[in-house]
Backbone and ligand atoms as CSV (ligand in chain L), in Angstrom:
chain,resi,resn,atom,element,x,y,z
A,1,UNK,N,N,124.826,-62.362,141.402
A,1,UNK,CA,C,123.514,-62.155,140.809
A,1,UNK,C,C,122.505,-61.776,141.892
A,2,UNK,N,N,121.706,-60.787,141.591
A,2,UNK,CA,C,120.769,-60.341,142.616
A,2,UNK,C,C,119.509,-61.207,142.602
A,3,UNK,N,N,118.828,-61.201,143.732
A,3,UNK,CA,C,117.581,-61.935,143.886
A,3,UNK,C,C,116.467,-60.905,143.844
A,4,UNK,N,N,115.585,-61.039,142.881
A,4,UNK,CA,C,114.571,-60.005,142.679
A,4,UNK,C,C,113.206,-60.445,143.207
A,5,UNK,N,N,112.294,-59.497,143.243
A,5,UNK,CA,C,110.909,-59.822,143.614
A,5,UNK,C,C,110.348,-60.895,142.694
A,6,UNK,N,N,110.655,-60.798,141.412
A,6,UNK,CA,C,110.173,-61.783,140.446
A,6,UNK,C,C,110.761,-63.156,140.744
A,7,UNK,N,N,112.055,-63.190,141.142
A,7,UNK,CA,C,112.676,-64.477,141.510
A,7,UNK,C,C,111.974,-65.076,142.702
A,8,UNK,N,N,111.709,-64.237,143.731
A,8,UNK,CA,C,111.057,-64.719,144.950
A,8,UNK,C,C,109.656,-65.266,144.620
A,9,UNK,N,N,108.902,-64.502,143.851
A,9,UNK,CA,C,107.553,-64.940,143.491
A,9,UNK,C,C,107.601,-66.254,142.707
A,10,UNK,N,N,108.547,-66.350,141.776
A,10,UNK,CA,C,108.687,-67.564,140.955
A,10,UNK,C,C,109.079,-68.756,141.814
A,11,UNK,N,N,109.986,-68.578,142.769
A,11,UNK,CA,C,110.401,-69.681,143.626
A,11,UNK,C,C,109.253,-70.149,144.529
A,12,UNK,N,N,108.455,-69.202,145.025
A,12,UNK,CA,C,107.305,-69.595,145.864
A,12,UNK,C,C,106.280,-70.329,145.005
A,13,UNK,N,N,106.024,-69.832,143.811
A,13,UNK,CA,C,105.082,-70.528,142.894
A,13,UNK,C,C,105.506,-71.959,142.650
A,14,UNK,N,N,106.797,-72.141,142.340
A,14,UNK,CA,C,107.299,-73.475,142.042
A,14,UNK,C,C,107.185,-74.389,143.273
A,15,UNK,N,N,107.463,-73.831,144.444
A,15,UNK,CA,C,107.390,-74.618,145.684
A,15,UNK,C,C,105.944,-75.035,145.950
A,16,UNK,N,N,105.010,-74.127,145.767
A,16,UNK,CA,C,103.596,-74.454,146.025
A,16,UNK,C,C,103.097,-75.502,145.014
A,17,UNK,N,N,103.675,-75.455,143.805
A,17,UNK,CA,C,103.312,-76.425,142.782
A,17,UNK,C,C,103.844,-77.808,143.138
A,18,UNK,N,N,105.121,-77.848,143.559
A,18,UNK,CA,C,105.788,-79.119,143.845
A,18,UNK,C,C,105.416,-79.683,145.220
A,19,UNK,N,N,105.220,-78.812,146.204
A,19,UNK,CA,C,105.013,-79.246,147.592
A,19,UNK,C,C,103.879,-78.439,148.210
A,20,UNK,N,N,102.633,-78.785,147.872
A,20,UNK,CA,C,101.505,-77.994,148.390
A,20,UNK,C,C,101.354,-78.088,149.905
A,21,UNK,N,N,100.551,-77.208,150.466
A,21,UNK,CA,C,100.294,-77.210,151.894
A,21,UNK,C,C,101.526,-76.813,152.670
A,22,UNK,N,N,101.775,-77.511,153.786
A,22,UNK,CA,C,102.917,-77.144,154.631
A,22,UNK,C,C,104.216,-77.773,154.179
A,23,UNK,N,N,104.144,-78.663,153.164
A,23,UNK,CA,C,105.321,-79.428,152.756
A,23,UNK,C,C,106.474,-78.519,152.323
A,24,UNK,N,N,106.160,-77.384,151.719
A,24,UNK,CA,C,107.207,-76.509,151.224
A,24,UNK,C,C,107.606,-75.406,152.172
A,25,UNK,N,N,107.160,-75.486,153.447
A,25,UNK,CA,C,107.333,-74.366,154.356
A,25,UNK,C,C,108.805,-73.976,154.572
A,26,UNK,N,N,109.681,-74.981,154.729
A,26,UNK,CA,C,111.081,-74.618,154.991
A,26,UNK,C,C,111.724,-74.035,153.733
A,27,UNK,N,N,111.305,-74.513,152.546
A,27,UNK,CA,C,111.849,-73.934,151.309
A,27,UNK,C,C,111.410,-72.464,151.168
A,28,UNK,N,N,110.129,-72.217,151.466
A,28,UNK,CA,C,109.635,-70.834,151.340
A,28,UNK,C,C,110.381,-69.913,152.304
A,29,UNK,N,N,110.627,-70.406,153.532
A,29,UNK,CA,C,111.416,-69.611,154.490
A,29,UNK,C,C,112.804,-69.305,153.931
A,30,UNK,N,N,113.410,-70.309,153.306
A,30,UNK,CA,C,114.752,-70.110,152.772
A,30,UNK,C,C,114.763,-69.042,151.678
A,31,UNK,N,N,113.709,-69.055,150.843
A,31,UNK,CA,C,113.631,-68.037,149.786
A,31,UNK,C,C,113.443,-66.634,150.383
A,32,UNK,N,N,112.628,-66.556,151.427
A,32,UNK,CA,C,112.422,-65.254,152.074
A,32,UNK,C,C,113.739,-64.786,152.695
A,33,UNK,N,N,114.481,-65.712,153.318
A,33,UNK,CA,C,115.756,-65.332,153.927
A,33,UNK,C,C,116.781,-64.917,152.856
A,34,UNK,N,N,116.687,-65.574,151.698
A,34,UNK,CA,C,117.577,-65.207,150.592
A,34,UNK,C,C,117.278,-63.768,150.158
A,35,UNK,N,N,115.990,-63.432,150.065
A,35,UNK,CA,C,115.606,-62.063,149.694
A,35,UNK,C,C,116.076,-61.062,150.755
A,36,UNK,N,N,115.902,-61.432,152.035
A,36,UNK,CA,C,116.286,-60.529,153.141
A,36,UNK,C,C,117.784,-60.272,153.142
A,37,UNK,N,N,118.538,-61.245,152.650
A,37,UNK,CA,C,119.999,-61.119,152.642
A,37,UNK,C,C,120.543,-60.403,151.410
A,38,UNK,N,N,119.667,-60.033,150.520
A,38,UNK,CA,C,120.099,-59.421,149.250
A,38,UNK,C,C,119.910,-57.901,149.326
A,39,UNK,N,N,121.024,-57.204,149.344
A,39,UNK,CA,C,120.982,-55.739,149.495
A,39,UNK,C,C,120.140,-55.077,148.428
A,40,UNK,N,N,120.254,-55.600,147.205
A,40,UNK,CA,C,119.497,-55.038,146.102
A,40,UNK,C,C,118.006,-55.244,146.273
A,41,UNK,N,N,117.634,-56.432,146.749
A,41,UNK,CA,C,116.208,-56.703,147.000
A,41,UNK,C,C,115.681,-55.712,148.040
A,42,UNK,N,N,116.447,-55.526,149.089
A,42,UNK,CA,C,115.991,-54.627,150.184
A,42,UNK,C,C,115.893,-53.187,149.679
A,43,UNK,N,N,116.933,-52.717,148.979
A,43,UNK,CA,C,116.894,-51.305,148.553
A,43,UNK,C,C,115.798,-51.084,147.502
A,44,UNK,N,N,115.518,-52.102,146.704
A,44,UNK,CA,C,114.474,-51.950,145.668
A,44,UNK,C,C,113.070,-51.982,146.255
A,45,UNK,N,N,112.863,-52.852,147.239
A,45,UNK,CA,C,111.485,-53.089,147.716
A,45,UNK,C,C,111.145,-52.408,149.044
A,46,UNK,N,N,112.165,-51.883,149.713
A,46,UNK,CA,C,111.925,-51.177,150.983
A,46,UNK,C,C,112.306,-49.715,150.839
A,47,UNK,N,N,111.845,-49.090,149.762
A,47,UNK,CA,C,112.196,-47.689,149.473
A,47,UNK,C,C,111.389,-46.720,150.347
A,48,UNK,N,N,111.680,-45.459,150.151
A,48,UNK,CA,C,111.036,-44.426,150.954
A,48,UNK,C,C,109.538,-44.286,150.634
A,49,UNK,N,N,109.095,-44.925,149.540
A,49,UNK,CA,C,107.661,-44.898,149.214
A,49,UNK,C,C,106.881,-45.837,150.134
A,50,UNK,N,N,107.562,-46.702,150.850
A,50,UNK,CA,C,106.879,-47.669,151.713
A,50,UNK,C,C,106.773,-47.089,153.134
A,51,UNK,N,N,105.871,-46.165,153.303
A,51,UNK,CA,C,105.750,-45.518,154.613
A,51,UNK,C,C,104.624,-46.107,155.444
A,52,UNK,N,N,103.619,-46.672,154.811
A,52,UNK,CA,C,102.456,-47.187,155.532
A,52,UNK,C,C,102.735,-48.556,156.124
A,53,UNK,N,N,101.833,-49.043,156.967
A,53,UNK,CA,C,102.073,-50.320,157.634
A,53,UNK,C,C,102.035,-51.527,156.708
A,54,UNK,N,N,101.284,-51.430,155.580
A,54,UNK,CA,C,101.122,-52.634,154.768
A,54,UNK,C,C,101.093,-52.282,153.283
A,55,UNK,N,N,101.997,-52.919,152.538
A,55,UNK,CA,C,102.018,-52.734,151.080
A,55,UNK,C,C,102.101,-54.117,150.436
A,56,UNK,N,N,101.123,-54.422,149.608
A,56,UNK,CA,C,101.199,-55.683,148.843
A,56,UNK,C,C,102.042,-55.374,147.591
A,57,UNK,N,N,103.206,-56.012,147.505
A,57,UNK,CA,C,104.089,-55.709,146.370
A,57,UNK,C,C,103.969,-56.769,145.285
A,58,UNK,N,N,103.280,-57.894,145.598
A,58,UNK,CA,C,103.033,-58.907,144.570
A,58,UNK,C,C,101.836,-59.748,145.033
A,59,UNK,N,N,100.900,-60.001,144.125
A,59,UNK,CA,C,99.786,-60.909,144.431
A,59,UNK,C,C,99.720,-61.919,143.299
A,60,UNK,N,N,99.800,-63.187,143.627
A,60,UNK,CA,C,99.879,-64.204,142.594
A,60,UNK,C,C,98.505,-64.497,141.989
A,61,UNK,N,N,98.406,-64.425,140.671
A,61,UNK,CA,C,97.095,-64.598,140.018
A,61,UNK,C,C,96.580,-66.044,140.093
A,62,UNK,N,N,97.461,-67.006,140.278
A,62,UNK,CA,C,97.020,-68.412,140.284
A,62,UNK,C,C,96.901,-68.987,141.681
A,63,UNK,N,N,97.946,-68.817,142.477
A,63,UNK,CA,C,97.961,-69.411,143.815
A,63,UNK,C,C,97.364,-68.487,144.876
A,64,UNK,N,N,97.297,-67.199,144.605
A,64,UNK,CA,C,96.659,-66.259,145.518
A,64,UNK,C,C,97.544,-65.754,146.630
A,65,UNK,N,N,98.791,-66.213,146.709
A,65,UNK,CA,C,99.648,-65.722,147.802
A,65,UNK,C,C,100.057,-64.274,147.514
A,66,UNK,N,N,100.364,-63.553,148.612
A,66,UNK,CA,C,100.786,-62.153,148.498
A,66,UNK,C,C,102.150,-61.970,149.141
A,67,UNK,N,N,102.952,-61.146,148.528
A,67,UNK,CA,C,104.228,-60.731,149.122
A,67,UNK,C,C,104.009,-59.304,149.611
A,68,UNK,N,N,104.255,-59.081,150.898
A,68,UNK,CA,C,103.938,-57.777,151.507
A,68,UNK,C,C,105.170,-57.174,152.172
A,69,UNK,N,N,105.224,-55.857,152.122
A,69,UNK,CA,C,106.212,-55.091,152.901
A,69,UNK,C,C,105.450,-54.351,153.994
A,70,UNK,N,N,105.923,-54.485,155.227
A,70,UNK,CA,C,105.289,-53.813,156.356
A,70,UNK,C,C,106.310,-52.896,157.007
A,71,UNK,N,N,105.869,-51.689,157.302
A,71,UNK,CA,C,106.713,-50.712,158.013
A,71,UNK,C,C,105.972,-50.259,159.267
A,72,UNK,N,N,106.556,-50.569,160.401
A,72,UNK,CA,C,105.956,-50.122,161.657
A,72,UNK,C,C,106.954,-49.180,162.323
A,73,UNK,N,N,106.499,-48.025,162.702
A,73,UNK,CA,C,107.418,-46.990,163.176
A,73,UNK,C,C,107.525,-46.929,164.703
A,74,UNK,N,N,106.529,-47.472,165.380
A,74,UNK,CA,C,106.500,-47.326,166.841
A,74,UNK,C,C,106.437,-48.682,167.533
A,75,UNK,N,N,106.784,-48.651,168.806
A,75,UNK,CA,C,106.690,-49.859,169.627
A,75,UNK,C,C,105.225,-50.291,169.748
A,76,UNK,N,N,105.018,-51.578,169.774
A,76,UNK,CA,C,103.652,-52.069,169.941
A,76,UNK,C,C,103.682,-53.547,170.359
A,77,UNK,N,N,102.742,-53.897,171.232
A,77,UNK,CA,C,102.555,-55.317,171.554
A,77,UNK,C,C,101.297,-55.797,170.856
A,78,UNK,N,N,101.473,-56.723,169.905
A,78,UNK,CA,C,100.351,-57.246,169.144
A,78,UNK,C,C,99.505,-58.206,169.947
A,79,UNK,N,N,98.280,-58.407,169.495
A,79,UNK,CA,C,97.389,-59.362,170.141
A,79,UNK,C,C,97.567,-60.730,169.485
A,80,UNK,N,N,97.359,-61.796,170.272
A,80,UNK,CA,C,97.458,-63.132,169.652
A,80,UNK,C,C,96.387,-63.299,168.568
A,81,UNK,N,N,96.798,-63.850,167.428
A,81,UNK,CA,C,95.894,-64.012,166.299
A,81,UNK,C,C,96.345,-65.169,165.431
A,82,UNK,N,N,95.425,-65.656,164.605
A,82,UNK,CA,C,95.825,-66.519,163.494
A,82,UNK,C,C,95.475,-65.774,162.210
A,83,UNK,N,N,95.581,-66.464,161.092
A,83,UNK,CA,C,95.256,-65.832,159.815
A,83,UNK,C,C,94.111,-66.593,159.150
A,84,UNK,N,N,93.123,-67.009,159.971
A,84,UNK,CA,C,91.972,-67.731,159.402
A,84,UNK,C,C,92.467,-68.940,158.615
A,85,UNK,N,N,92.074,-69.089,157.378
A,85,UNK,CA,C,92.450,-70.261,156.581
A,85,UNK,C,C,93.800,-70.118,155.861
A,86,UNK,N,N,94.563,-69.073,156.198
A,86,UNK,CA,C,95.819,-68.832,155.469
A,86,UNK,C,C,97.046,-69.133,156.316
A,87,UNK,N,N,98.107,-69.569,155.662
A,87,UNK,CA,C,99.425,-69.631,156.292
A,87,UNK,C,C,100.110,-68.271,156.090
A,88,UNK,N,N,101.223,-68.066,156.762
A,88,UNK,CA,C,101.984,-66.820,156.564
A,88,UNK,C,C,103.445,-67.032,156.939
A,89,UNK,N,N,104.305,-66.335,156.241
A,89,UNK,CA,C,105.733,-66.303,156.622
A,89,UNK,C,C,106.066,-64.881,157.049
A,90,UNK,N,N,106.634,-64.743,158.247
A,90,UNK,CA,C,107.167,-63.476,158.705
A,90,UNK,C,C,108.669,-63.440,158.430
A,91,UNK,N,N,109.117,-62.415,157.750
A,91,UNK,CA,C,110.539,-62.249,157.518
A,91,UNK,C,C,110.982,-60.915,158.086
A,92,UNK,N,N,112.047,-60.929,158.881
A,92,UNK,CA,C,112.477,-59.700,159.564
A,92,UNK,C,C,113.502,-58.980,158.692
A,93,UNK,N,N,113.151,-57.792,158.236
A,93,UNK,CA,C,114.069,-57.016,157.390
A,93,UNK,C,C,114.876,-56.026,158.206
A,94,UNK,N,N,114.243,-55.428,159.202
A,94,UNK,CA,C,114.919,-54.387,160.015
A,94,UNK,C,C,114.303,-54.407,161.408
A,95,UNK,N,N,115.126,-54.136,162.416
A,95,UNK,CA,C,114.619,-54.138,163.793
A,95,UNK,C,C,114.454,-55.571,164.294
A,96,UNK,N,N,113.811,-55.689,165.453
A,96,UNK,CA,C,113.645,-57.001,166.089
A,96,UNK,C,C,112.171,-57.187,166.450
A,97,UNK,N,N,111.637,-58.359,166.153
A,97,UNK,CA,C,110.297,-58.727,166.594
A,97,UNK,C,C,110.422,-59.860,167.610
A,98,UNK,N,N,109.789,-59.674,168.760
A,98,UNK,CA,C,109.671,-60.796,169.712
A,98,UNK,C,C,108.306,-61.416,169.454
A,99,UNK,N,N,108.315,-62.579,168.827
A,99,UNK,CA,C,107.065,-63.212,168.433
A,99,UNK,C,C,106.700,-64.247,169.496
A,100,UNK,N,N,105.587,-64.005,170.165
A,100,UNK,CA,C,105.126,-64.983,171.124
A,100,UNK,C,C,104.216,-65.992,170.420
A,101,UNK,N,N,104.327,-67.255,170.831
A,101,UNK,CA,C,103.515,-68.330,170.280
A,101,UNK,C,C,102.509,-68.766,171.353
A,102,UNK,N,N,101.321,-69.098,170.917
A,102,UNK,CA,C,100.226,-69.379,171.853
A,102,UNK,C,C,99.555,-70.702,171.520
A,103,UNK,N,N,98.985,-71.351,172.552
A,103,UNK,CA,C,98.226,-72.568,172.271
A,103,UNK,C,C,96.804,-72.433,172.799
A,104,UNK,N,N,95.910,-73.125,172.136
A,104,UNK,CA,C,94.507,-73.056,172.510
A,104,UNK,C,C,94.288,-73.937,173.737
A,105,UNK,N,N,93.703,-73.369,174.796
A,105,UNK,CA,C,93.355,-74.183,175.965
A,105,UNK,C,C,91.849,-74.468,175.985
A,106,UNK,N,N,91.072,-73.643,175.271
A,106,UNK,CA,C,89.626,-73.903,175.153
A,106,UNK,C,C,89.200,-73.438,173.766
A,107,UNK,N,N,88.743,-74.362,172.940
A,107,UNK,CA,C,88.368,-73.978,171.572
A,107,UNK,C,C,87.207,-73.003,171.550
A,108,UNK,N,N,87.115,-72.246,170.481
A,108,UNK,CA,C,85.977,-71.326,170.285
A,108,UNK,C,C,84.688,-72.123,170.222
A,109,UNK,N,N,83.628,-71.506,170.768
A,109,UNK,CA,C,82.339,-72.191,170.746
A,109,UNK,C,C,81.246,-71.130,170.599
A,110,UNK,N,N,80.459,-71.248,169.551
A,110,UNK,CA,C,79.427,-70.247,169.299
A,110,UNK,C,C,80.063,-68.865,169.164
A,111,UNK,N,N,79.596,-67.900,169.969
A,111,UNK,CA,C,80.142,-66.551,169.911
A,111,UNK,C,C,81.365,-66.386,170.823
A,112,UNK,N,N,81.666,-67.416,171.624
A,112,UNK,CA,C,82.797,-67.309,172.563
A,112,UNK,C,C,84.116,-67.523,171.828
A,113,UNK,N,N,85.116,-66.665,172.091
A,113,UNK,CA,C,86.408,-66.836,171.431
A,113,UNK,C,C,87.157,-68.044,171.973
A,114,UNK,N,N,88.119,-68.518,171.199
A,114,UNK,CA,C,89.048,-69.532,171.735
A,114,UNK,C,C,89.894,-68.877,172.806
A,115,UNK,N,N,90.140,-69.602,173.895
A,115,UNK,CA,C,91.031,-69.086,174.951
A,115,UNK,C,C,92.420,-69.658,174.719
A,116,UNK,N,N,93.417,-68.787,174.816
A,116,UNK,CA,C,94.794,-69.195,174.506
A,116,UNK,C,C,95.729,-68.814,175.644
A,117,UNK,N,N,96.799,-69.589,175.777
A,117,UNK,CA,C,97.860,-69.199,176.713
A,117,UNK,C,C,99.201,-69.206,176.003
A,118,UNK,N,N,100.079,-68.353,176.504
A,118,UNK,CA,C,101.366,-68.149,175.822
A,118,UNK,C,C,102.320,-69.296,176.066
A,119,UNK,N,N,103.023,-69.655,174.996
A,119,UNK,CA,C,104.097,-70.637,175.114
A,119,UNK,C,C,105.435,-69.930,174.934
A,120,UNK,N,N,106.237,-70.379,173.985
A,120,UNK,CA,C,107.582,-69.812,173.867
A,120,UNK,C,C,107.587,-68.479,173.090
A,121,UNK,N,N,108.717,-67.802,173.164
A,121,UNK,CA,C,108.926,-66.560,172.425
A,121,UNK,C,C,110.065,-66.788,171.428
A,122,UNK,N,N,109.813,-66.361,170.190
A,122,UNK,CA,C,110.840,-66.448,169.154
A,122,UNK,C,C,111.358,-65.027,168.885
A,123,UNK,N,N,112.636,-64.809,169.150
A,123,UNK,CA,C,113.236,-63.500,168.865
A,123,UNK,C,C,113.680,-63.489,167.413
A,124,UNK,N,N,113.067,-62.638,166.633
A,124,UNK,CA,C,113.380,-62.573,165.198
A,124,UNK,C,C,114.285,-61.380,164.920
A,125,UNK,N,N,115.524,-61.703,164.547
A,125,UNK,CA,C,116.500,-60.684,164.181
A,125,UNK,C,C,116.490,-60.497,162.670
A,126,UNK,N,N,117.048,-59.377,162.177
A,126,UNK,CA,C,117.087,-59.169,160.737
A,126,UNK,C,C,117.694,-60.361,159.987
A,127,UNK,N,N,117.008,-60.761,158.911
A,127,UNK,CA,C,117.476,-61.893,158.096
A,127,UNK,C,C,116.729,-63.182,158.370
A,128,UNK,N,N,115.971,-63.231,159.481
A,128,UNK,CA,C,115.265,-64.465,159.859
A,128,UNK,C,C,113.863,-64.501,159.273
A,129,UNK,N,N,113.414,-65.730,158.973
A,129,UNK,CA,C,112.039,-65.930,158.518
A,129,UNK,C,C,111.430,-67.104,159.287
A,130,UNK,N,N,110.116,-67.057,159.499
A,130,UNK,CA,C,109.436,-68.133,160.208
A,130,UNK,C,C,108.073,-68.380,159.564
A,131,UNK,N,N,107.753,-69.659,159.380
A,131,UNK,CA,C,106.493,-70.048,158.724
A,131,UNK,C,C,105.447,-70.346,159.788
A,132,UNK,N,N,104.291,-69.724,159.676
A,132,UNK,CA,C,103.159,-70.009,160.547
A,132,UNK,C,C,102.092,-70.764,159.742
A,133,UNK,N,N,101.869,-72.020,160.153
A,133,UNK,CA,C,100.888,-72.849,159.472
A,133,UNK,C,C,99.478,-72.289,159.697
A,134,UNK,N,N,98.540,-72.772,158.924
A,134,UNK,CA,C,97.141,-72.402,159.141
A,134,UNK,C,C,96.767,-72.723,160.586
A,135,UNK,N,N,96.255,-71.716,161.309
A,135,UNK,CA,C,95.813,-71.946,162.685
A,135,UNK,C,C,96.875,-71.688,163.737
A,136,UNK,N,N,98.163,-71.521,163.362
A,136,UNK,CA,C,99.195,-71.202,164.354
A,136,UNK,C,C,98.907,-69.819,164.934
A,137,UNK,N,N,98.873,-69.740,166.267
A,137,UNK,CA,C,98.527,-68.451,166.909
A,137,UNK,C,C,99.818,-67.789,167.414
A,138,UNK,N,N,99.925,-66.512,167.130
A,138,UNK,CA,C,101.157,-65.777,167.434
A,138,UNK,C,C,100.830,-64.309,167.682
A,139,UNK,N,N,101.753,-63.600,168.330
A,139,UNK,CA,C,101.568,-62.170,168.565
A,139,UNK,C,C,102.932,-61.483,168.447
A,140,UNK,N,N,103.053,-60.506,167.526
A,140,UNK,CA,C,104.334,-59.812,167.367
A,140,UNK,C,C,104.466,-58.630,168.338
A,141,UNK,N,N,105.578,-58.556,169.018
A,141,UNK,CA,C,105.890,-57.432,169.899
A,141,UNK,C,C,107.139,-56.756,169.377
A,142,UNK,N,N,107.117,-55.443,169.381
A,142,UNK,CA,C,108.315,-54.716,168.930
A,142,UNK,C,C,108.572,-53.522,169.846
A,143,UNK,N,N,109.863,-53.248,170.056
A,143,UNK,CA,C,110.226,-52.152,170.957
A,143,UNK,C,C,110.482,-50.875,170.193
A,144,UNK,N,N,110.463,-50.915,168.874
A,144,UNK,CA,C,110.717,-49.728,168.071
A,144,UNK,C,C,110.457,-50.016,166.612
A,145,UNK,N,N,111.108,-49.286,165.737
A,145,UNK,CA,C,110.859,-49.411,164.304
A,145,UNK,C,C,111.208,-50.807,163.788
A,146,UNK,N,N,110.311,-51.313,162.945
A,146,UNK,CA,C,110.483,-52.652,162.387
A,146,UNK,C,C,110.054,-52.626,160.917
A,147,UNK,N,N,110.784,-53.348,160.097
A,147,UNK,CA,C,110.364,-53.572,158.709
A,147,UNK,C,C,110.297,-55.079,158.458
A,148,UNK,N,N,109.219,-55.501,157.834
A,148,UNK,CA,C,108.998,-56.931,157.589
A,148,UNK,C,C,108.769,-57.213,156.115
A,149,UNK,N,N,109.266,-58.383,155.691
A,149,UNK,CA,C,108.880,-58.976,154.410
A,149,UNK,C,C,108.005,-60.173,154.769
A,150,UNK,N,N,106.784,-60.129,154.346
A,150,UNK,CA,C,105.828,-61.095,154.864
A,150,UNK,C,C,105.090,-61.726,153.684
A,151,UNK,N,N,104.912,-63.040,153.737
A,151,UNK,CA,C,104.166,-63.738,152.688
A,151,UNK,C,C,102.848,-64.223,153.290
A,152,UNK,N,N,101.761,-63.929,152.636
A,152,UNK,CA,C,100.453,-64.431,153.067
A,152,UNK,C,C,100.011,-65.487,152.063
A,153,UNK,N,N,99.507,-66.619,152.563
A,153,UNK,CA,C,99.055,-67.674,151.661
A,153,UNK,C,C,97.882,-67.196,150.824
A,154,UNK,N,N,97.107,-66.275,151.367
A,154,UNK,CA,C,96.011,-65.629,150.631
A,154,UNK,C,C,95.935,-64.195,151.143
A,155,UNK,N,N,95.431,-63.306,150.321
A,155,UNK,CA,C,95.353,-61.893,150.703
A,155,UNK,C,C,94.503,-61.719,151.960
A,156,UNK,N,N,95.131,-61.317,153.054
A,156,UNK,CA,C,94.418,-61.268,154.351
A,156,UNK,C,C,93.428,-60.114,154.435
A,157,UNK,N,N,93.446,-59.248,153.432
A,157,UNK,CA,C,92.406,-58.200,153.386
A,157,UNK,C,C,91.030,-58.844,153.234
A,158,UNK,N,N,91.004,-60.048,152.676
A,158,UNK,CA,C,89.728,-60.675,152.340
A,158,UNK,C,C,89.381,-61.837,153.288
A,159,UNK,N,N,90.049,-61.904,154.430
A,159,UNK,CA,C,89.925,-63.087,155.280
A,159,UNK,C,C,89.482,-62.699,156.689
A,160,UNK,N,N,88.578,-63.497,157.248
A,160,UNK,CA,C,88.152,-63.265,158.634
A,160,UNK,C,C,89.021,-64.122,159.552
A,161,UNK,N,N,89.611,-63.459,160.537
A,161,UNK,CA,C,90.457,-64.180,161.489
A,161,UNK,C,C,89.608,-64.809,162.576
A,162,UNK,N,N,90.157,-65.820,163.230
A,162,UNK,CA,C,89.427,-66.480,164.309
A,162,UNK,C,C,89.328,-65.569,165.515
A,163,UNK,N,N,88.293,-65.782,166.353
A,163,UNK,CA,C,88.164,-65.010,167.590
A,163,UNK,C,C,89.036,-65.681,168.649
A,164,UNK,N,N,89.954,-64.896,169.206
A,164,UNK,CA,C,90.959,-65.438,170.135
A,164,UNK,C,C,91.135,-64.488,171.296
A,165,UNK,N,N,91.244,-65.043,172.501
A,165,UNK,CA,C,91.421,-64.201,173.688
A,165,UNK,C,C,92.396,-64.876,174.654
A,166,UNK,N,N,93.368,-64.123,175.179
A,166,UNK,CA,C,94.266,-64.708,176.170
A,166,UNK,C,C,93.511,-65.167,177.399
A,167,UNK,N,N,93.898,-66.276,177.966
A,167,UNK,CA,C,93.154,-66.849,179.068
A,167,UNK,C,C,93.161,-65.969,180.310
A,168,UNK,N,N,94.273,-65.205,180.505
A,168,UNK,CA,C,94.353,-64.328,181.688
A,168,UNK,C,C,93.289,-63.245,181.677
A,169,UNK,N,N,92.927,-62.807,180.445
A,169,UNK,CA,C,91.978,-61.698,180.317
A,169,UNK,C,C,90.531,-62.199,180.283
A,170,UNK,N,N,90.363,-63.520,180.386
A,170,UNK,CA,C,88.985,-64.057,180.239
A,170,UNK,C,C,88.145,-63.707,181.449
L,1,FE2,FE,FE,100.247,-62.715,162.082
């Protein structure tokens, strides 16, 4: 039996209902990994129409979470960021993301950004998913083409991210 976008959305809805906040994080990751492992899910949702960097393929009317497909064609080193008041799950569909994790060494104050320094790196291969809690700071680096299945706790088009700056560049 195939795992569909509707199945994924329904499983996330049920998890958020039963285990709000971070309590359901590992379950949500498992559902994303289940979708990533399903050939039919990938061929249906990662079609040739998905050429831009960001496509919202589902937005939940009650909980507000979004299921997104991202297509990045070129190498890029991302800047450390959080997602403001939202959590997010990164799921690797194609290619490899080296996700660096960062910690705050000096909190933001007034107009000054929070200063952060790098901690470990998580190498995300196809099929892997990782949950970033509200406030978790991370930066995705990629050496080439990458496709992601990503869940946002809330539509990030409508969210202001925190001001963050690496400590070396301060
Ligand atoms: Fe992010």
